[in-house]
N, C-alpha and C positions, 0 to 999 in steps of 0.2 A: 504493502500502500503504500503511498505517495505519502499522506503523518509517519512514516520507518521510516524514513530519507533523511538523513541528515545531508553540508555541506561537510567539505572542507578548504577552505580559505590558503592556500601559501602564495607566496612574495613574489613573481616572475624572477623576480633573481634565485630561488631557493632550484627554484625549477629549473632556471640556465647554470647555473652550476652542476647539476644531478647529468646535465644531459648533455654540459661540455662542450656547448657553444649558446653563441650571442638570439642565436636567426629567432624568432619568433613562431617561425612556423616549425623549423625542429621542434624547437623542446611541444611543444605541441606534440609530436609525432610520440614522439619519447615519454609527451604522460600519459598520452593514447595506448602504448603498448604498455606501462608498467601497470595501468586500471584495469587491461588487460578487456579497450573494447568500451567500459565501459563511461557510464554519463562526462561528462565535466563543458566549459567556455571559458574563457581568457576577458576579464574586463578589462581593456586599456586605462580606462578611466585612472583607474587604482592599480595598474599595473598586479594581477593580481590575480593567480585559474586557480577556479575552483572545477572539483570533486561533489557528484555526489554518491554518497551514500551510504547502508546497515547505518543505522542510528546503533544495533551495536557497537563504533567505528570509537570514537564516541569516549567510551568505553577502555578498548583497547588501545587505541594508541594516539601516542601520547610525543609527537613531534616537535622538536624544534622547530620557533618562529610561524607553523603554524595555528587552524585555531577553529573548530572543528565547532558549526553557529547547529543547535539547535533547533527545532520545530518553531521561535517565537523570530524568528531570525528570516529576510524574505529576498532573497538577495534577487538583480534586476537580473534573471535568465531570458536571455538573446529567443530571439525567432523562433519555432523549435522545424519549421523549414530554408533556418537559414546554416548553412552544415560547412560551407567553407566560405576562408575572406573574403 
């Protein structure tokens, strides 16, 4: 169910560092692979990547500089028909 999904906010600089590239598209591809194709998006306004995850993620993952956003948070999600830059 959608209410059981949380979003995890990850600073773009952290994703770029993990991906080993400054290229936003390459970093997005890296994150897609890391999420095993799971849903995620990039918010250019805040230089943040967001990943939609099961609610249990907040209980089991505590990564520095990331934030699990609960059901009381409403990240600005792009239109669902936008699948490319």
